[in-house]
C-alpha positions in Angstrom: 20.8 -12.9 -14.9 20.8 -14.3 -18.5 17.5 -15.9 -18.0 16.0 -13.1 -16.0 13.0 -12.9 -18.3 12.4 -16.6 -18.5 9.4 -18.3 -17.0 10.0 -20.8 -14.3 9.1 -24.3 -15.3 6.8 -24.7 -12.3 4.7 -21.8 -13.4 4.2 -22.7 -17.1 0.7 -21.9 -18.5 -1.5 -25.0 -18.7 -4.8 -25.6 -20.5 -5.0 -22.5 -22.6 -3.5 -19.9 -20.3 -4.5 -21.1 -16.9 -2.0 -21.1 -14.1 -2.1 -23.6 -11.2 -0.7 -22.6 -7.9 0.5 -24.9 -5.2 -2.7 -24.1 -3.3 -4.7 -25.4 -6.3 -6.3 -22.0 -7.0 -6.7 -21.3 -10.6 -6.7 -17.9 -12.3 -7.1 -17.2 -15.9 -4.4 -14.7 -16.9 -5.1 -13.1 -20.2 -2.3 -11.9 -22.4 -3.8 -8.5 -22.6 -3.1 -8.0 -18.9 0.6 -8.3 -19.3 2.9 -5.4 -20.4 2.7 -4.9 -24.1 6.5 -4.6 -24.3 9.0 -6.4 -22.0 10.7 -4.2 -19.4 14.4 -3.6 -19.5 16.4 -5.6 -17.0 17.0 -2.5 -14.9 13.3 -1.4 -14.9 12.2 -5.0 -14.1 14.6 -5.2 -11.2 13.5 -1.8 -9.8 9.9 -3.0 -10.1 10.8 -6.1 -8.1 12.3 -3.9 -5.3 9.0 -1.9 -5.2 10.5 1.6 -4.4 7.2 3.1 -3.1 7.6 0.9 0.0 11.0 2.3 0.9 9.7 5.7 1.9 8.3 4.9 5.4 11.4 3.0 6.4 13.7 5.8 5.3 11.5 8.3 7.1 11.7 6.2 10.3 15.5 6.1 10.1 15.5 9.9 9.7 13.3 10.4 12.7 15.6 8.2 14.8 18.6 10.2 13.6 16.9 13.5 14.6 15.8 12.1 17.9 19.4 11.2 18.7 20.2 14.9 19.2 23.4 14.5 17.1 22.0 14.9 13.7 21.8 18.2 11.8 21.8 19.6 8.3 25.5 19.0 7.9 25.0 15.2 8.4 22.7 15.0 5.4 25.6 14.7 3.0 27.7 12.6 5.3 28.7 9.0 4.5 26.7 7.6 7.4 23.5 9.1 6.3 23.9 8.1 2.7 24.6 4.5 3.8 21.5 4.7 6.0 19.4 5.8 3.0 20.9 3.0 0.9 20.2 0.5 3.7 16.7 1.5 4.6 15.7 2.1 1.0 16.8 -0.2 -1.8 18.7 -2.8 0.2 16.8 -3.9 3.4 13.3 -2.7 2.2 14.0 -4.0 -1.3 15.0 -7.4 0.2 11.8 -7.7 2.2 9.7 -6.7 -0.8 11.4 -9.4 -3.0 10.8 -12.0 -0.2 7.2 -10.9 0.0 6.8 -11.3 -3.8 8.5 -14.7 -3.7 6.3 -16.2 -1.0 3.1 -14.5 -2.2 3.4 -15.5 -5.9 0.2 -17.6 -5.6 -1.8 -14.7 -4.1 -0.3 -12.3 -6.7 -1.7 -14.5 -9.5 -5.1 -13.3 -8.3 -4.5 -9.8 -7.1 -1.5 -8.6 -9.2 -0.8 -11.1 -12.0 1.6 -8.7 -13.7 4.1 -8.7 -10.8 7.5 -10.0 -12.0 7.2 -13.5 -10.6 3.6 -14.5 -11.4 3.8 -12.6 -14.7 6.7 -14.8 -15.7 9.3 -12.1 -16.0 11.5 -13.4 -13.2 12.0 -17.1 -12.6 12.1 -18.5 -9.0 15.7 -19.4 -9.5 16.8 -15.9 -10.3 14.5 -14.5 -7.6 16.3 -16.7 -5.1 19.7 -15.5 -6.3 18.8 -11.9 -6.1 17.3 -12.2 -2.6 20.4 -13.9 -1.3 22.8 -11.3 -2.8 20.6 -8.4 -1.6 20.3 -9.9 1.9 24.1 -10.1 2.2 24.6 -6.6 1.0 22.0 -5.3 3.4 23.7 -6.9 6.4 27.1 -5.7 5.4 25.9 -2.1 4.9 24.1 -2.2 8.3 27.3 -3.4 10.0 29.3 -0.6 8.4 27.0 1.9 10.0 27.1 0.2 13.4 27.5 -3.6 14.2 24.2 -3.6 16.1 22.4 -2.2 13.0 23.7 -5.2 11.0 22.0 -7.4 13.6 18.8 -5.4 13.3 18.9 -6.0 9.5 19.0 -9.8 10.2 15.9 -9.4 12.4 14.1 -7.5 9.7 14.8 -10.2 7.1 13.6 -12.9 9.6 10.5 -10.8 10.2 9.9 -10.8 6.4 10.1 -14.6 6.3 7.7 -14.9 9.3 5.3 -12.5 7.6 5.1 -14.2 4.2 6.5 -17.7 4.3 4.5 -20.9 5.1 3.8 -22.5 7.5 3.9 -19.5 9.9 2.8 -16.8 7.4 1.8 -14.2 10.0 -0.1 -12.2 7.4 -2.8 -15.0 7.7 -3.1 -14.5 11.4 -5.2 -11.3 11.8 -3.3 -8.8 13.9 0.1 -10.5 13.8 0.9 -9.7 10.2 0.2 -6.0 10.6 2.1 -5.7 13.9 5.3 -7.3 12.5 5.2 -5.1 9.5 4.8 -2.0 11.6 7.6 -3.2 13.8 10.0 -3.7 10.9 8.9 -0.4 9.2 9.0 1.8 12.2 10.6 0.7 15.5 13.7 -1.1 14.0 14.7 1.7 11.5 13.9 4.4 14.1 16.2 2.9 16.7 18.8 2.2 14.0 18.8 5.9 13.1 19.3 6.9 16.8 22.1 4.3 17.3 23.8 5.5 14.1 24.3 8.9 15.6 24.6 7.9 19.3 26.9 4.9 19.2 27.4 5.2 22.9 23.9 4.6 24.1 22.0 3.2 27.1 18.5 1.8 27.4 17.6 4.9 29.3 18.8 7.2 26.5 16.8 5.1 24.0 13.7 5.0 26.1 11.9 8.1 24.6 12.4 6.8 21.1 11.3 3.3 22.0 8.1 4.7 23.5 7.2 7.1 20.7 8.2 4.6 18.0 6.1 2.0 19.8 3.0 4.3 19.9 3.4 5.1 16.2 3.7 1.4 15.6 0.1 1.2 17.0 -0.9 3.8 14.4 0.9 2.0 11.7 -0.9 -1.2 12.5 -4.0 0.8 11.5 -2.5 2.0 8.2 -1.5 -1.5 7.4 -5.1 -2.5 7.7 -6.1 0.1 5.1 -3.6 -1.4 2.7 -5.4 -4.7 3.0 -8.6 -3.4 1.4 -7.2 -3.7 -2.1 -6.5 -7.4 -1.8 -9.6 -8.6 -0.1 -10.6 -10.9 -3.0 -7.4 -12.8 -3.1 -7.0 -12.9 0.7 -10.4 -14.4 1.1 -9.8 -17.1 -1.6 -6.3 -17.9 -0.2 -7.6 -17.9 3.4 -5.6 -15.0 4.7 -7.4 -13.6 7.8 -6.9 -9.8 7.4 -9.1 -7.5 9.4 -11.2 -6.6 6.3 -11.8 -10.2 5.5 -12.7 -11.2 9.1 -14.8 -8.1 10.1 -15.8 -6.7 6.8 -14.6 -3.5 5.1 -16.5 -0.9 7.1 -15.8 -2.5 10.5 -12.1 -2.9 9.6 -12.0 0.8 8.6 -13.4 1.8 12.0 -10.9 -0.4 13.8 -8.0 1.0 11.7 -9.1 4.6 12.4 -9.2 4.0 16.2 -5.7 2.5 16.1 -4.4 5.4 14.0 -5.8 8.0 16.3 -5.0 6.2 19.5 -1.3 5.9 18.8 -0.9 9.6 17.9 -3.0 10.8 20.9 -0.9 8.7 23.3 2.3 10.1 21.6 1.1 13.6 22.1 0.4 12.9 25.8 3.9 11.4 26.2 5.4 14.6 24.8 3.5 16.5 27.6 5.0 14.1 30.2 8.6 14.9 29.0 7.9 18.6 29.2 7.3 19.5 25.5 3.8 21.0 25.4 4.3 22.9 22.1 5.4 19.8 20.2 2.5 17.9 21.9 0.0 20.5 20.7 1.3 20.3 17.1 1.0 16.5 17.1 -2.5 16.8 18.4 -3.5 19.3 15.7 -2.1 16.9 13.0 -4.6 14.3 14.1 -7.6 16.5 13.2 -7.4 16.3 9.3 -6.9 12.5 9.6 -10.0 12.2 11.8 -12.1 14.2 9.3 -10.9 12.0 6.4 -11.8 8.9 8.3 -15.5 9.6 7.9 -15.2 9.1 4.1 -13.0 6.1 4.6 -15.5 4.3 6.9 -18.4 5.1 4.4 -16.6 3.6 1.5 -13.3 1.8 2.5 -12.7 0.0 -0.8 -12.9 3.2 -3.0 -11.4 5.6 -0.5 -8.4 3.6 0.8 -5.9 5.0 -1.7 -7.1 8.6 -1.4 -7.1 8.3 2.4 -3.5 7.1 2.6 -2.3 9.6 0.0 -3.6 12.5 2.1 -3.7 11.4 5.7 -0.4 9.7 5.8 1.3 13.0 5.3 0.0 14.3 8.6 0.9 11.1 10.4 4.5 11.1 9.2 4.8 14.8 10.0 3.7 13.9 13.5 6.5 11.4 13.7 9.1 14.0 12.8 7.7 16.5 15.3 8.0 13.8 18.0 11.6 13.3 17.0 12.3 17.0 17.4 10.6 16.9 20.8 12.8 14.1 22.0 15.8 16.0 20.8 14.7 19.1 22.6 14.1 17.1 25.8 17.6 15.7 25.9 19.8 17.1 28.7 
């Protein structure tokens, strides 16, 4: 990575600091918007991996492990769990984030010009090398946990390409982008967590987790919509058809709120069906603070999006873990 901090030739500044993207969108990037001091190679690499995005995937893996019925406190320090954290955090999630940055470099010139690639800190050549190495490490680590999990990692990497890469670029296609992200962030790691601790499984044994993870995927599709408010300007210019761009911010916030609530309500009802009324009641109660926060979100989506996610997401992910304990309790 000797030229890690070199600027790729295809993204050299032209005409006094303007950058030209392949989509022929121009954005003036002022020097003052870049970091005053270059980041160390390690800090730059960590920024490229975007650690904040690892948390939901790690949590989904943990929920799947709990739902398996074979995971307890003793397993937290076990090799399998540590490999699972490594896989769902810096490896697989990091790979997907690098791919997203690679394919979204034109959009980031508008929304986040200081990201490593549009900011010129990482060249396209080095980004490609890092993505290839990280993809291979991710698949190997998944295989070490369980061969089927290695296959799931490949599916997740393919999904990341489908989400970000032209000509498909599902993030341009309204619902499709949010759905595939929710699938990769929730269903795949949840089922991977269960398989890791129940290597001898059947479709019937996985059914409760598939149903609950699918319902929370519906809720996550709503939370993905809230993440789109911050990039409305760039999405509109590039032609990406997110819900906020198509329906407007307030209408998109209403749709997102309905999805968030519907998935959790249905999950609560499912817990009743499998004979876990106490857990069902707890999940239902966790929806109430989210519902109250949604009034402010709908009134001012663009200013309330970060605050909403910072508070409301805690109740949603708590509901996921409660559902995992309910599935564990319902096992014969």
